[in-house]
N, C-alpha and C positions, 0 to 999 in steps of 0.2 A: 356806862352801859353800852353806849354807841361804839366806843373803841373796842370793847370786848366782842361785840357782835361782828364788827369789821374784821377783827383778828381771826375769829372763828371761820368766817366766810373765806378769808384768804388761805387759811390752812386747809379748808375743805377743797377749795379750787386747786391748790397745789397738789393735794393728794390725788384728786381725780385726774389731773394732768399727768402725774407720774404713773398712774395706773394705765392710762391710755398709751403712754410711751412704752410701758412694759407689757403691752398686750400680748397675749399668749400666741405662740407659734406652735402649731401642732405638727406632729410627725405623721407621715403617711407612707403607704406602700402601693405601688401600681399593681393592679390585679391582672393586668394584661399588657402586652406590648402596646405602647401608645405614643403618639406624636407630642413632643413639646413644641408648642406654637408661640408665635410672636404676640398674639392677642387672644382674647377670649371669644373666638369664633372659629367655626370649621373652615372658613375661607382664609384665615390668617396663615402667614408663611410658617412652614415647618422649620424649626431650628435644629432639631435632632430627634431621633427615635429613641425612646426609653424602653428597655426590655422589661418584661414582667418582673415583679419583685424588686423594683428599684426603690430605694428609700428617698423620700423627698420631704422638704419642710413646706407645709401649707401656710402661705402668707395671708391669703384672703380668698373669699368666694364672691363670684359675680355671676348670677344666673346659674347656668349649668356648667360653670367652669371654675377651676381652682387656679390661683396664681401660686406657683411653687418655685422652690429653689432646690437644685440638685446638690449632691454631695460635692461636686466640683465647683459649685458656686454659680452655675448658670441659672438664670431666672426665665420663666416662661409660663405658659398656660396649658393645662391638661383638662380633658373632659371630666366632669364630676364623677361619672360612673366608672371611670378607669382607675380611681384611687379609693382606698379605704384607709381609715385612721388606724395607726399602729397603736394598739392598746398596751403593748409592752413598754413603749417609750412614754415617759411623762412629758407634759407640756413644758416648753422652755419659757421662762418669763419670771422666774423667782416667786417669792411668797405672795406678792401683790397679785400676780397673774393667777395663782391658785386660789386666792381669796375671791377673786372676781369670776372664777370659772363658771359659776352658776348663771351669771348674768351676761357673760360675753361669749361663752362657748357656743359654737354653731354645730349642731349634730348633723351628720351626713344624711343624705336622702336614704330612706330604708328600702326604696323600691322605685319602680317606674310607674308613673301614673298612666292609666289607660281609661278610655271612656267610650261609651256608645251613645250616640246622639239620640235623645228622646227618653233616656233612662236616667233618673236622678241618682245622686250619691246614696240617698236613703234606700232606694230600691236595690242598688247593687250591694250595699253593705248588709242589708237584711236578708240576702239570699241564703237559702239553706240547702245547697247542693243542686243536683240535676233537676229537681222538681221545683226549683225556685220560681217565683213570680216573674222575675226578669227574663229567664229563659223561656217561659211560657209566652211572654209578650213577644219575644223575638221569633218564636216558632210561627206566629201568625203571619209573618212576612215571607215564609218559605214558599217556593213554587215548585211544581213538578216539571220535569223535562217536557212533557206533553203540553202543559199550559204555556210554557215559555216559547215553544215552537209555534203554537197557535197565535200568540201575541205578536211574534216576529212576522208571521205571514200576513196578519192584519195590517201591519205597517209597511208591507211591500218588500220585506227583506227576504233573501233567499240564501240557502246554505251553500258554502263554497269550501272546497278542500284546499288547504294550503300546506305545502311541503315544509316540514320543520327541519332545520339544519341539525345534523347530529354531531 
């Protein structure tokens, strides 16, 4: 019994190891001209500029960056929002990769997160258009030009005209 259990565990460990080795590489397309960088940060050195509609292989994700490989074989990092998955190209990685797709696939961000301090996700998500509770709460903080001038004068501020370069 013990040897059967040991054999089953070894087979399972081998299968999981091969699945990790064959992890899926997804194909992507740049949606805009973007920089291929040496690391996953805006401060990383630019290796080259990728034009829009460049096909890349997405190797991994780290925060807001994808590590990619270009068709010429050069590897680097691009911003997550500059790439979309190519739905016409299947994932590379064989049958095991497709079996594990549900558990290993990382879907791209569907949008950019924004927030307003003091308003919870529930309040933003429950909004119903221009009359929503969230917008009504924000309207309470609006000031008129006259009240802004009065506040500035109370603080000893005075108006100055500054030439704006054209």
